[in-house]
One Martini backbone bead per residue (centre of mass of N, CA, C, O) as a GRO file, in nm:
protein
  317
    1UNK     BB    1   0.625   0.317  -2.777
    2UNK     BB    2   0.549   0.553  -2.514
    3UNK     BB    3   0.658   0.889  -2.412
    4UNK     BB    4   0.585   1.085  -2.112
    5UNK     BB    5   0.595   1.427  -1.988
    6UNK     BB    6   0.576   1.581  -1.649
    7UNK     BB    7   0.608   1.939  -1.545
    8UNK     BB    8   0.483   2.087  -1.239
    9UNK     BB    9   0.335   2.353  -1.004
   10UNK     BB   10   0.036   2.276  -1.071
   11UNK     BB   11  -0.238   2.138  -0.929
   12UNK     BB   12  -0.439   2.147  -1.162
   13UNK     BB   13  -0.255   2.008  -1.370
   14UNK     BB   14  -0.203   1.754  -1.207
   15UNK     BB   15  -0.495   1.656  -1.179
   16UNK     BB   16  -0.548   1.637  -1.484
   17UNK     BB   17  -0.326   1.437  -1.554
   18UNK     BB   18  -0.404   1.207  -1.358
   19UNK     BB   19  -0.695   1.172  -1.470
   20UNK     BB   20  -0.594   1.093  -1.761
   21UNK     BB   21  -0.372   0.868  -1.689
   22UNK     BB   22  -0.580   0.709  -1.497
   23UNK     BB   23  -0.818   0.858  -1.308
   24UNK     BB   24  -1.046   1.004  -1.155
   25UNK     BB   25  -0.914   1.278  -0.950
   26UNK     BB   26  -0.864   1.395  -0.609
   27UNK     BB   27  -0.696   1.661  -0.461
   28UNK     BB   28  -0.539   1.715  -0.151
   29UNK     BB   29  -0.433   1.996  -0.001
   30UNK     BB   30  -0.169   2.263   0.101
   31UNK     BB   31   0.102   2.309  -0.049
   32UNK     BB   32   0.411   2.460  -0.105
   33UNK     BB   33   0.539   2.229  -0.270
   34UNK     BB   34   0.423   2.170  -0.624
   35UNK     BB   35   0.615   1.971  -0.744
   36UNK     BB   36   0.590   1.772  -1.054
   37UNK     BB   37   0.704   1.441  -1.170
   38UNK     BB   38   0.654   1.264  -1.491
   39UNK     BB   39   0.722   0.934  -1.636
   40UNK     BB   40   0.592   0.773  -1.927
   41UNK     BB   41   0.567   0.420  -2.015
   42UNK     BB   42   0.403   0.278  -2.308
   43UNK     BB   43   0.235  -0.029  -2.377
   44UNK     BB   44   0.085  -0.307  -2.448
   45UNK     BB   45  -0.048  -0.379  -2.128
   46UNK     BB   46   0.175  -0.148  -2.034
   47UNK     BB   47   0.275   0.059  -1.743
   48UNK     BB   48   0.544   0.298  -1.666
   49UNK     BB   49   0.601   0.506  -1.380
   50UNK     BB   50   0.762   0.813  -1.284
   51UNK     BB   51   0.748   0.970  -0.957
   52UNK     BB   52   0.747   1.321  -0.819
   53UNK     BB   53   0.680   1.460  -0.495
   54UNK     BB   54   0.723   1.773  -0.298
   55UNK     BB   55   0.461   1.669  -0.130
   56UNK     BB   56   0.158   1.662   0.033
   57UNK     BB   57  -0.095   1.415  -0.075
   58UNK     BB   58  -0.423   1.353  -0.143
   59UNK     BB   59  -0.645   1.077  -0.256
   60UNK     BB   60  -0.935   1.011  -0.491
   61UNK     BB   61  -1.006   0.713  -0.672
   62UNK     BB   62  -1.085   0.541  -0.935
   63UNK     BB   63  -1.088   0.288  -1.116
   64UNK     BB   64  -0.836   0.149  -1.343
   65UNK     BB   65  -0.849  -0.155  -1.491
   66UNK     BB   66  -0.576  -0.233  -1.339
   67UNK     BB   67  -0.292  -0.350  -1.230
   68UNK     BB   68  -0.134  -0.190  -0.934
   69UNK     BB   69   0.198  -0.101  -0.870
   70UNK     BB   70   0.410  -0.005  -0.590
   71UNK     BB   71   0.734   0.168  -0.568
   72UNK     BB   72   0.927   0.286  -0.312
   73UNK     BB   73   1.205   0.526  -0.277
   74UNK     BB   74   1.074   0.783  -0.130
   75UNK     BB   75   0.928   0.843   0.137
   76UNK     BB   76   0.561   0.814   0.154
   77UNK     BB   77   0.272   0.587   0.184
   78UNK     BB   78  -0.094   0.592   0.225
   79UNK     BB   79  -0.340   0.347   0.275
   80UNK     BB   80  -0.719   0.406   0.294
   81UNK     BB   81  -0.862   0.176   0.187
   82UNK     BB   82  -1.129   0.059   0.348
   83UNK     BB   83  -0.996   0.183   0.631
   84UNK     BB   84  -0.714   0.188   0.606
   85UNK     BB   85  -0.353   0.219   0.753
   86UNK     BB   86  -0.100   0.195   0.529
   87UNK     BB   87   0.252   0.202   0.542
   88UNK     BB   88   0.499   0.311   0.294
   89UNK     BB   89   0.837   0.270   0.215
   90UNK     BB   90   1.139   0.236   0.131
   91UNK     BB   91   1.142  -0.067  -0.070
   92UNK     BB   92   0.835  -0.090  -0.113
   93UNK     BB   93   0.584  -0.316  -0.232
   94UNK     BB   94   0.245  -0.269  -0.372
   95UNK     BB   95  -0.106  -0.301  -0.385
   96UNK     BB   96  -0.330  -0.044  -0.443
   97UNK     BB   97  -0.539  -0.198  -0.655
   98UNK     BB   98  -0.806  -0.309  -0.795
   99UNK     BB   99  -0.947  -0.277  -1.103
  100UNK     BB  100  -1.263  -0.245  -0.956
  101UNK     BB  101  -1.138  -0.037  -0.739
  102UNK     BB  102  -1.121   0.204  -0.536
  103UNK     BB  103  -0.892   0.469  -0.406
  104UNK     BB  104  -0.704   0.575  -0.111
  105UNK     BB  105  -0.476   0.850   0.002
  106UNK     BB  106  -0.119   0.924   0.062
  107UNK     BB  107   0.159   1.150   0.012
  108UNK     BB  108   0.522   1.203   0.112
  109UNK     BB  109   0.754   1.308  -0.061
  110UNK     BB  110   0.738   1.117  -0.322
  111UNK     BB  111   0.919   0.841  -0.476
  112UNK     BB  112   0.794   0.645  -0.759
  113UNK     BB  113   0.658   0.336  -0.897
  114UNK     BB  114   0.437   0.258  -1.162
  115UNK     BB  115   0.272  -0.063  -1.232
  116UNK     BB  116   0.079  -0.163  -1.520
  117UNK     BB  117  -0.155  -0.434  -1.591
  118UNK     BB  118  -0.341  -0.650  -1.747
  119UNK     BB  119  -0.562  -0.890  -1.637
  120UNK     BB  120  -0.507  -1.099  -1.869
  121UNK     BB  121  -0.219  -1.169  -1.781
  122UNK     BB  122  -0.287  -1.310  -1.517
  123UNK     BB  123  -0.466  -1.530  -1.635
  124UNK     BB  124  -0.253  -1.658  -1.821
  125UNK     BB  125  -0.038  -1.725  -1.605
  126UNK     BB  126  -0.227  -1.885  -1.400
  127UNK     BB  127  -0.292  -2.121  -1.621
  128UNK     BB  128  -0.019  -2.237  -1.547
  129UNK     BB  129  -0.017  -2.528  -1.429
  130UNK     BB  130  -0.085  -2.538  -1.085
  131UNK     BB  131  -0.261  -2.252  -1.123
  132UNK     BB  132  -0.503  -2.376  -1.215
  133UNK     BB  133  -0.850  -2.249  -1.245
  134UNK     BB  134  -1.158  -2.153  -1.150
  135UNK     BB  135  -1.193  -1.860  -1.253
  136UNK     BB  136  -1.092  -1.574  -1.151
  137UNK     BB  137  -0.812  -1.383  -1.074
  138UNK     BB  138  -0.725  -1.270  -0.736
  139UNK     BB  139  -0.627  -1.053  -0.519
  140UNK     BB  140  -0.608  -1.072  -0.135
  141UNK     BB  141  -0.349  -0.878  -0.114
  142UNK     BB  142  -0.115  -0.595  -0.079
  143UNK     BB  143   0.103  -0.763   0.050
  144UNK     BB  144   0.371  -0.925   0.080
  145UNK     BB  145   0.471  -1.208   0.230
  146UNK     BB  146   0.780  -1.102   0.223
  147UNK     BB  147   1.096  -0.983   0.185
  148UNK     BB  148   1.165  -1.160  -0.060
  149UNK     BB  149   0.919  -1.086  -0.234
  150UNK     BB  150   0.974  -0.782  -0.237
  151UNK     BB  151   1.252  -0.798  -0.375
  152UNK     BB  152   1.167  -0.942  -0.637
  153UNK     BB  153   0.963  -0.734  -0.729
  154UNK     BB  154   1.149  -0.485  -0.735
  155UNK     BB  155   1.354  -0.607  -0.940
  156UNK     BB  156   1.151  -0.649  -1.170
  157UNK     BB  157   1.066  -0.356  -1.207
  158UNK     BB  158   1.351  -0.241  -1.258
  159UNK     BB  159   1.414  -0.408  -1.511
  160UNK     BB  160   1.178  -0.315  -1.681
  161UNK     BB  161   1.236  -0.005  -1.662
  162UNK     BB  162   1.574   0.000  -1.718
  163UNK     BB  163   1.585  -0.230  -1.972
  164UNK     BB  164   1.329  -0.295  -2.145
  165UNK     BB  165   1.216   0.030  -2.175
  166UNK     BB  166   1.457   0.125  -2.311
  167UNK     BB  167   1.579   0.408  -2.509
  168UNK     BB  168   1.718   0.381  -2.779
  169UNK     BB  169   1.588   0.147  -2.908
  170UNK     BB  170   1.314  -0.008  -2.943
  171UNK     BB  171   1.159  -0.246  -2.802
  172UNK     BB  172   1.081  -0.562  -2.822
  173UNK     BB  173   0.772  -0.701  -2.813
  174UNK     BB  174   0.858  -0.983  -2.708
  175UNK     BB  175   1.013  -0.882  -2.460
  176UNK     BB  176   0.781  -0.728  -2.328
  177UNK     BB  177   0.580  -0.965  -2.304
  178UNK     BB  178   0.764  -1.148  -2.135
  179UNK     BB  179   0.812  -0.946  -1.900
  180UNK     BB  180   0.513  -0.919  -1.823
  181UNK     BB  181   0.470  -1.214  -1.747
  182UNK     BB  182   0.686  -1.215  -1.528
  183UNK     BB  183   0.558  -1.006  -1.347
  184UNK     BB  184   0.294  -1.163  -1.294
  185UNK     BB  185   0.432  -1.412  -1.168
  186UNK     BB  186   0.566  -1.263  -0.932
  187UNK     BB  187   0.302  -1.148  -0.815
  188UNK     BB  188   0.175  -1.430  -0.754
  189UNK     BB  189   0.412  -1.502  -0.544
  190UNK     BB  190   0.389  -1.232  -0.359
  191UNK     BB  191   0.073  -1.246  -0.347
  192UNK     BB  192  -0.221  -1.296  -0.245
  193UNK     BB  193  -0.436  -1.554  -0.400
  194UNK     BB  194  -0.671  -1.762  -0.573
  195UNK     BB  195  -0.420  -1.948  -0.712
  196UNK     BB  196  -0.331  -2.076  -0.472
  197UNK     BB  197  -0.236  -2.335  -0.302
  198UNK     BB  198  -0.384  -2.516  -0.051
  199UNK     BB  199  -0.146  -2.613   0.135
  200UNK     BB  200  -0.074  -2.325   0.231
  201UNK     BB  201  -0.337  -2.281   0.391
  202UNK     BB  202  -0.300  -2.516   0.592
  203UNK     BB  203  -0.038  -2.422   0.719
  204UNK     BB  204  -0.138  -2.146   0.812
  205UNK     BB  205  -0.364  -2.258   0.992
  206UNK     BB  206  -0.175  -2.420   1.185
  207UNK     BB  207  -0.018  -2.139   1.274
  208UNK     BB  208  -0.299  -2.016   1.410
  209UNK     BB  209  -0.208  -1.973   1.709
  210UNK     BB  210  -0.155  -1.837   2.023
  211UNK     BB  211   0.151  -1.788   1.986
  212UNK     BB  212   0.129  -1.613   1.739
  213UNK     BB  213  -0.047  -1.397   1.868
  214UNK     BB  214   0.144  -1.317   2.098
  215UNK     BB  215   0.387  -1.229   1.925
  216UNK     BB  216   0.235  -1.019   1.753
  217UNK     BB  217   0.126  -0.839   1.981
  218UNK     BB  218   0.397  -0.770   2.109
  219UNK     BB  219   0.519  -0.630   1.862
  220UNK     BB  220   0.306  -0.412   1.826
  221UNK     BB  221   0.323  -0.281   2.114
  222UNK     BB  222   0.647  -0.218   2.080
  223UNK     BB  223   0.598  -0.082   1.753
  224UNK     BB  224   0.367   0.139   1.700
  225UNK     BB  225   0.565   0.394   1.626
  226UNK     BB  226   0.616   0.234   1.375
  227UNK     BB  227   0.629   0.147   1.020
  228UNK     BB  228   0.464  -0.124   1.019
  229UNK     BB  229   0.402  -0.444   0.884
  230UNK     BB  230   0.280  -0.748   0.813
  231UNK     BB  231   0.561  -0.867   0.759
  232UNK     BB  232   0.685  -0.784   1.029
  233UNK     BB  233   0.489  -0.941   1.209
  234UNK     BB  234   0.546  -1.222   1.089
  235UNK     BB  235   0.850  -1.232   1.149
  236UNK     BB  236   0.815  -1.208   1.463
  237UNK     BB  237   0.624  -1.486   1.456
  238UNK     BB  238   0.734  -1.706   1.245
  239UNK     BB  239   0.541  -1.644   0.994
  240UNK     BB  240   0.303  -1.582   0.786
  241UNK     BB  241   0.083  -1.343   0.699
  242UNK     BB  242  -0.163  -1.537   0.688
  243UNK     BB  243  -0.130  -1.660   0.972
  244UNK     BB  244  -0.179  -1.397   1.121
  245UNK     BB  245  -0.461  -1.348   1.013
  246UNK     BB  246  -0.583  -1.609   1.121
  247UNK     BB  247  -0.520  -1.565   1.423
  248UNK     BB  248  -0.687  -1.307   1.461
  249UNK     BB  249  -0.958  -1.410   1.353
  250UNK     BB  250  -0.986  -1.657   1.547
  251UNK     BB  251  -0.917  -1.492   1.843
  252UNK     BB  252  -1.043  -1.170   1.779
  253UNK     BB  253  -1.198  -1.070   1.499
  254UNK     BB  254  -0.936  -0.935   1.377
  255UNK     BB  255  -0.696  -0.765   1.234
  256UNK     BB  256  -0.369  -0.675   1.267
  257UNK     BB  257  -0.416  -0.376   1.164
  258UNK     BB  258  -0.650  -0.316   1.356
  259UNK     BB  259  -0.486  -0.356   1.613
  260UNK     BB  260  -0.275  -0.142   1.556
  261UNK     BB  261  -0.477   0.091   1.549
  262UNK     BB  262  -0.576   0.055   1.840
  263UNK     BB  263  -0.305   0.100   1.979
  264UNK     BB  264  -0.260   0.386   1.868
  265UNK     BB  265  -0.515   0.508   1.993
  266UNK     BB  266  -0.433   0.455   2.285
  267UNK     BB  267  -0.177   0.629   2.283
  268UNK     BB  268  -0.312   0.891   2.194
  269UNK     BB  269  -0.499   0.912   2.437
  270UNK     BB  270  -0.279   0.934   2.650
  271UNK     BB  271  -0.142   1.189   2.532
  272UNK     BB  272  -0.390   1.374   2.547
  273UNK     BB  273  -0.427   1.358   2.860
  274UNK     BB  274  -0.104   1.469   2.914
  275UNK     BB  275  -0.120   1.718   2.752
  276UNK     BB  276  -0.046   2.043   2.654
  277UNK     BB  277  -0.258   2.261   2.486
  278UNK     BB  278  -0.029   2.496   2.451
  279UNK     BB  279   0.208   2.281   2.314
  280UNK     BB  280  -0.006   2.107   2.173
  281UNK     BB  281  -0.170   1.867   1.939
  282UNK     BB  282  -0.356   1.664   1.751
  283UNK     BB  283  -0.167   1.644   1.508
  284UNK     BB  284   0.093   1.565   1.653
  285UNK     BB  285  -0.019   1.306   1.789
  286UNK     BB  286  -0.125   1.161   1.541
  287UNK     BB  287   0.148   1.151   1.387
  288UNK     BB  288   0.309   0.993   1.600
  289UNK     BB  289   0.082   0.740   1.539
  290UNK     BB  290   0.029   0.739   1.204
  291UNK     BB  291  -0.184   0.985   1.158
  292UNK     BB  292  -0.225   1.178   0.864
  293UNK     BB  293  -0.545   1.190   0.895
  294UNK     BB  294  -0.722   1.378   1.108
  295UNK     BB  295  -1.017   1.316   1.039
  296UNK     BB  296  -0.997   1.004   1.067
  297UNK     BB  297  -0.890   1.004   1.351
  298UNK     BB  298  -1.132   1.149   1.484
  299UNK     BB  299  -1.344   0.938   1.407
  300UNK     BB  300  -1.211   0.690   1.545
  301UNK     BB  301  -1.192   0.816   1.827
  302UNK     BB  302  -1.496   0.864   1.871
  303UNK     BB  303  -1.588   0.568   1.843
  304UNK     BB  304  -1.413   0.472   2.095
  305UNK     BB  305  -1.461   0.740   2.316
  306UNK     BB  306  -1.707   0.962   2.249
  307UNK     BB  307  -1.489   1.177   2.168
  308UNK     BB  308  -1.287   1.419   2.094
  309UNK     BB  309  -0.957   1.488   2.089
  310UNK     BB  310  -0.988   1.788   2.172
  311UNK     BB  311  -1.142   1.732   2.438
  312UNK     BB  312  -0.917   1.573   2.575
  313UNK     BB  313  -0.701   1.793   2.563
  314UNK     BB  314  -0.868   2.018   2.719
  315UNK     BB  315  -0.912   1.851   2.989
  316UNK     BB  316  -0.596   1.904   3.077
  317UNK     BB  317  -0.613   2.224   3.152
   0.00000   0.00000   0.00000
């Protein structure tokens, strides 16, 4: 087992370290507080990192080649991969990227744990018992099924980080291997994936009716200003996250998070129309409705309304 520490206030050094430790990465933003602290513990097939950034930073990264879980302890992270705009706060665990896919996003004064394990571990664990299937196993969603799954996953990561990989003395390789298998098994039960049993899909499909859609839409419209997640929407609709996704796809042709984004754009449009351009700004209004990347907000706004948000704001002058 190897332990590596990084502590620097240089953005150039931080970008170089992150690119070497993970994958070629480009850091964006011009922060005032540039302090970064990282502690990496690595063993065969498993890497656990503790990271603390004292500033807002955007990132654009190449594929990692490993399954990568994030557990947020403070601050927030925004995943913008493939056009998403998913916000994660303290206590939330999520899958940041598939091993073969690039990922983008931003973090805001965040302290979090990264846990990475080799894809072969997932294949081995998924092949046990009822989860055996033909073909490779892939995660099909980045959010956990519900609050209970999120809690179990977070507790598993914490136990692995704080008890299995602590030393000296160095942890026993058998204990580490067993704990890594356990982490993969918990991840399989926590996230949607191709190895899940078909009856669950049938139940979720049966729940994807118009009442589920109505409850989910109502919750989104009433809470669009909050950092809500797919799990929050599903809990409000009294179904699983997959059932909510099925309901939106079946009845609206869009995902629940795409609908949330549309609702937030509508609210931002209304605020821009009524704001005083001398006392407000596009950035303030975009941030109010959860859009932390102003450039992406402006592009989405223009696609929907045919003008820039700045033009709408100035029109009210």
